[in-house]
C-alpha positions as CSV (number, residue, x, y, z in Angstrom):
1,X,-31.6,-33.1,-4.4
2,X,-33.2,-29.6,-4.8
3,X,-33.1,-26.9,-2.3
4,X,-36.7,-26.0,-0.6
5,X,-37.5,-22.0,-1.4
6,X,-39.0,-20.4,1.4
7,X,-42.3,-19.1,0.9
8,X,-42.2,-15.6,1.4
9,X,-46.1,-14.2,2.3
10,X,-47.2,-11.5,-0.2
11,X,-49.6,-8.6,0.0
12,X,-50.7,-5.7,-2.2
13,X,-50.7,-2.0,-1.3
14,X,-54.2,-1.0,-0.9
15,X,-53.1,2.8,-2.3
16,X,-50.6,2.1,-5.5
17,X,-52.0,-1.6,-5.9
18,X,-48.3,-3.1,-6.0
19,X,-47.6,-6.8,-4.5
20,X,-44.6,-6.5,-2.5
21,X,-43.5,-8.8,0.6
22,X,-45.5,-8.5,3.9
23,X,-42.4,-7.3,6.0
24,X,-42.0,-4.5,3.1
25,X,-45.3,-3.2,3.8
26,X,-47.1,-1.8,7.0
27,X,-50.2,-3.2,8.2
28,X,-53.1,-1.1,9.4
29,X,-55.9,-2.7,11.5
30,X,-59.2,-1.8,12.4
31,X,-59.8,-1.5,16.2
32,X,-62.9,-2.6,18.2
33,X,-64.2,1.0,18.6
34,X,-63.8,1.5,14.7
35,X,-60.4,3.3,14.5
36,X,-57.6,2.3,12.7
37,X,-54.5,1.6,14.0
38,X,-51.1,1.0,12.9
39,X,-50.0,-2.9,13.7
40,X,-46.3,-2.8,14.0
41,X,-46.3,-6.7,14.7
42,X,-48.6,-7.8,12.1
43,X,-50.4,-10.0,14.5
44,X,-53.4,-8.0,16.1
45,X,-56.5,-9.4,15.6
46,X,-59.5,-7.6,13.4
47,X,-59.3,-6.5,9.7
48,X,-56.0,-5.6,8.1
49,X,-55.1,-3.6,5.0
50,X,-51.6,-2.8,4.0
51,X,-50.0,0.7,2.8
52,X,-46.2,1.3,1.6
53,X,-43.8,3.1,3.8
54,X,-44.3,6.2,1.4
55,X,-46.2,9.7,2.3
56,X,-48.0,9.2,-1.5
57,X,-49.1,6.1,-0.5
58,X,-50.9,7.2,2.6
59,X,-52.1,10.3,1.5
60,X,-53.8,8.4,-1.3
61,X,-55.2,6.1,0.6
62,X,-56.5,8.8,3.3
63,X,-57.5,11.3,0.7
64,X,-59.7,9.0,-1.7
65,X,-60.8,6.8,1.3
66,X,-59.4,3.6,0.6
67,X,-58.2,2.8,3.6
68,X,-62.1,3.4,5.0
69,X,-63.1,1.0,2.4
70,X,-60.4,-1.8,3.0
71,X,-61.6,-1.8,7.0
72,X,-64.8,-1.0,6.3
73,X,-65.2,1.8,8.9
74,X,-65.3,5.4,9.1
75,X,-62.2,7.5,9.9
76,X,-62.7,10.2,12.4
77,X,-60.7,13.3,11.5
78,X,-58.4,12.6,14.7
79,X,-57.8,9.5,13.6
80,X,-56.4,10.6,10.0
81,X,-54.4,13.0,11.9
82,X,-52.8,10.4,13.7
83,X,-51.9,8.1,11.0
84,X,-50.6,11.4,9.0
85,X,-48.3,12.1,12.1
86,X,-47.4,8.2,12.1
87,X,-46.3,8.2,8.6
88,X,-44.3,11.5,8.9
89,X,-42.5,10.3,12.2
90,X,-41.3,7.1,10.4
91,X,-39.9,8.9,7.4
92,X,-38.2,11.2,9.4
93,X,-36.4,8.4,11.8
94,X,-35.1,6.7,8.1
């Protein structure tokens, strides 16, 4: 009898283009007001994008407008600052 392999969803980081397990990436979602929010649960409705939990990917996604392209929105400077602070806080906790 064969053992069934459980399917693990995979997603691609929009910055480094590496395919990883969904739970290893951080999901960002476009809110109704057009701002990008971090989706901790991974279940918020709306257009989403995934980033690796490292500073390099986040800075590249924000600097080269990859996050704006993936979410199909325009990010304000305040929203960019909030996302930058979030990744720095996340890395300090680890």
